C-alpha positions in Angstrom: 25.2 53.6 -9.6 22.1 51.7 -8.4 22.3 48.2 -6.9 18.6 47.7 -7.5 17.8 44.4 -9.4 16.7 44.7 -13.0 13.1 43.9 -12.1 9.8 45.7 -12.1 8.5 47.4 -9.0 5.7 44.8 -8.8 8.2 41.9 -8.8 10.3 43.6 -6.1 7.3 44.2 -4.0 6.3 40.5 -4.4 9.7 39.4 -3.2 9.6 41.7 -0.2 6.2 40.3 0.8 7.5 36.8 0.4 10.6 37.4 2.5 8.6 39.1 5.2 6.1 36.2 5.1 9.0 33.8 5.6 10.1 35.7 8.8 6.5 35.9 10.1 6.1 32.1 9.4 9.2 31.5 11.6 7.6 33.5 14.4 4.3 31.5 14.0 6.3 28.2 14.1 8.0 29.3 17.3 4.6 30.0 18.8 3.3 26.6 17.7 6.4 24.9 19.2 5.8 26.6 22.5 2.2 25.6 22.6 3.1 22.0 21.6 5.7 21.7 24.3 3.2 23.0 27.0 0.4 20.7 25.7 2.7 17.7 25.6 4.0 18.3 29.1 0.5 18.6 30.5 -0.7 15.4 28.7 2.4 13.4 29.8 1.8 14.5 33.5 -1.8 13.5 33.3 -1.2 10.1 31.8 -1.6 7.0 34.0 -2.6 3.4 33.6 -6.3 4.2 33.5 -6.2 6.8 30.7 -3.1 5.9 28.8 -5.1 5.0 25.6 -7.0 8.3 25.5 -4.0 10.5 26.5 -1.7 8.5 24.2 -4.1 9.2 21.3 -3.9 12.9 22.1 -0.1 12.9 22.4 0.1 11.1 19.0 -2.3 13.6 17.5 -0.5 16.7 18.6 2.9 15.1 17.7 1.6 14.5 14.1 0.4 18.1 13.9 3.8 19.4 15.1 5.7 17.1 12.7 3.6 18.3 9.8 4.2 21.9 10.8 7.9 21.3 11.0 7.9 19.7 7.5 6.1 22.7 6.2 8.4 25.2 7.8 11.5 23.3 6.7 10.2 23.1 3.1 9.3 26.8 3.1 12.7 27.8 4.4 14.5 25.6 1.8 12.4 26.9 -1.0 13.0 30.5 0.1 16.7 29.8 0.2 16.6 28.3 -3.3 14.8 31.3 -4.7 16.8 34.1 -3.0 20.3 32.6 -2.9 20.8 29.4 -4.9 18.9 30.7 -8.0 19.1 34.4 -7.4 19.9 35.1 -11.1 16.8 33.2 -12.4 15.1 35.3 -15.1 12.6 37.5 -13.4 14.0 37.0 -10.0 12.7 35.0 -7.0 9.1 35.9 -7.7 9.4 34.3 -11.2 11.2 31.3 -9.7 8.4 30.8 -7.3 5.8 30.7 -10.0 7.9 28.4 -12.2 9.1 26.0 -9.5 6.0 25.7 -7.2 5.6 22.0 -8.0 9.2 20.9 -7.3 9.5 18.1 -4.7 10.7 20.3 -1.8 7.8 22.7 -2.2 5.3 20.0 -2.8 6.3 18.4 0.5 5.4 21.6 2.2 2.1 21.9 0.3 1.1 18.3 1.3 2.0 19.1 4.9 -0.1 22.3 4.7 -3.2 20.4 3.5 -2.8 17.5 5.9 -2.5 20.0 8.8 -5.7 21.6 7.8 -7.5 18.2 7.6 -6.2 17.2 11.0 -7.1 20.5 12.6 -10.6 20.6 11.1 -11.2 16.9 12.1 -10.5 17.7 15.7 -12.9 20.7 15.6 -15.7 18.5 14.1 -15.0 15.8 16.8 -15.2 18.4 19.6 -18.5 19.5 18.2 -19.8 16.0 18.2 -18.7 15.3 21.7 -20.2 18.5 23.1 -23.6 18.0 21.4 -24.0 14.4 22.7 -27.1 14.3 24.8 -28.8 17.1 22.9 -32.5 17.0 22.3 -32.0 16.8 18.6 -30.5 13.7 17.0 -26.8 13.9 16.8 -26.7 12.9 13.1 -28.9 15.9 12.3 -26.6 18.3 14.1 -23.4 16.8 12.7 -24.6 16.4 9.1 -23.7 19.9 8.0 -20.3 20.1 9.7 -19.4 16.7 8.2 -20.6 17.8 4.8 -18.4 20.9 5.0 -15.5 18.8 6.2 -15.9 16.5 3.3 -15.9 19.5 1.0 -12.7 20.6 2.6 -11.1 17.2 1.8 -12.3 17.2 -1.8 -11.1 20.7 -2.5 -7.8 20.0 -0.8 -7.2 17.0 -3.1 -8.0 19.2 -6.2 -5.7 21.9 -4.8 -2.8 19.6 -4.3 -3.3 18.3 -7.9 -3.3 21.8 -9.1 -0.1 22.7 -7.2 1.6 19.7 -8.6 1.3 21.3 -12.1 1.6 25.0 -11.6 1.6 27.8 -9.1 -1.6 29.2 -7.7 -0.3 32.6 -8.5 0.0 31.7 -12.2 -3.2 29.7 -12.6 -5.1 30.4 -15.9 -8.0 27.9 -15.2 -9.9 27.0 -12.1 -7.9 28.0 -9.1 -8.7 25.8 -6.1 -6.8 28.0 -3.6 -9.8 30.2 -2.7 -12.4 27.3 -2.5 -10.1 25.1 -0.4 -9.2 27.8 2.1 -12.6 29.4 2.2 -14.3 26.1 3.0 -11.8 25.5 5.8 -12.4 29.0 7.1 -16.2 28.6 7.0 -15.9 25.3 8.9 -13.8 26.8 11.6 -16.2 29.8 12.1 -19.5 27.8 12.0 -18.3 24.9 14.2 -16.6 27.2 16.7 -19.8 29.2 17.0 -21.8 26.0 17.5 -19.5 24.8 20.2 -19.5 28.2 22.0 -23.3 28.4 22.0 -23.5 24.9 23.5 -21.0 25.8 26.2 -23.1 28.9 27.1 -26.2 26.8 27.3 -24.4 24.5 29.8 -23.3 27.6 31.8 -26.8 29.0 31.9 -28.3 25.6 33.1 -25.7 25.3 35.9 -26.1 29.0 36.9 -29.9 28.6 37.1 -29.5 25.7 39.5 -26.4 26.6 41.5 -26.3 30.4 41.2 -24.6 32.9 38.9 -21.2 32.3 40.5 -21.0 28.8 39.1 -20.3 27.7 35.5 -17.5 30.2 34.9 -15.3 27.4 33.5 -17.6 27.1 30.5 -17.1 30.8 29.8 -13.4 30.4 30.0 -13.4 27.5 27.5 -15.7 29.4 25.2 -13.3 32.4 25.3 -10.3 30.2 24.4 -12.2 28.7 21.4 -13.3 32.2 20.2 -9.7 33.5 20.5 -8.2 30.5 18.6 -10.9 30.7 15.9 -10.5 34.5 15.6 -6.7 34.3 15.1 -7.0 31.7 12.3 -10.0 33.6 10.7 -8.1 36.9 10.7 -5.0 35.3 9.0 -7.2 33.4 6.5 -9.1 36.6 5.5 -5.9 38.5 5.3 -4.6 36.0 2.8 -7.8 35.3 0.8 -8.8 38.9 0.2 -5.5 40.1 -1.3 -5.1 36.8 -3.1 -8.5 37.2 -4.8 -7.3 40.7 -5.8 -4.0 39.3 -7.2 -2.1 41.3 -4.7 1.4 40.2 -3.4 0.3 41.2 0.1 -1.2 37.7 0.4 2.4 36.4 0.5 2.9 37.9 3.9 0.6 35.5 5.7 0.7 32.5 3.4 3.6 30.8 5.2 2.0 31.4 8.6 -1.4 29.9 7.9 -0.3 26.3 8.5 1.2 27.1 11.9 -1.8 29.3 12.9 -4.3 26.6 12.0 -2.4 24.1 14.1 -2.8 26.4 17.1 -6.4 25.6 18.2 -5.8 21.9 18.7 -3.1 22.8 21.3 -5.7 24.7 23.4 
């Protein structure tokens, strides 16, 4: 006698991907917690009377990011429990429960935290770009116009995405699905702005090396490497989600619950 649920192979595969994604999301949250603790410790040690406003702002910023990540993780865990345990006999199984209940309050809390995390992380990236390009030969507004335009697009599509999620699941959308536009714009912003920042850092390094010798300016290379690493990790996870999602493959479920924690990673570096 088989103990296999009375579900199709596709539904079972979807549930497996979702559960594996929940485990991977917990790992990503643990990594985010570690980075947050390290970053907070460094900021607190560096804080004194002369820089308390600046350091305090950074402490508040990373604390907000961590709180949003915690809300997302808690909502995701609760929704997973509701689907796999509390409502295990829902017609069609947990996969059907996910599509039908994507807009319930606990899941919407996680969705809102997800979008806010993206906005906060992208805002810091744009701010970093603005700071590093100050003093450039070109007007700052000309350099920042395109990143700000993309960021505005990220906010607009994020609002439409949340409105969509409050009505139905992105996996069961029959009309315009804002999932791909929202996440694609955020991905494009991260890639383009990260490249712009790295190029500027390499220009600084070249200028210092030309004046003081090739052994100087290595700190700029190290910072550029950290930015590339952070952007690469988020880009890889985003692409790993967007491509299967666009193909209507349940594989996208594996990384969905990790995206929020992964996007919060660069601000901690």
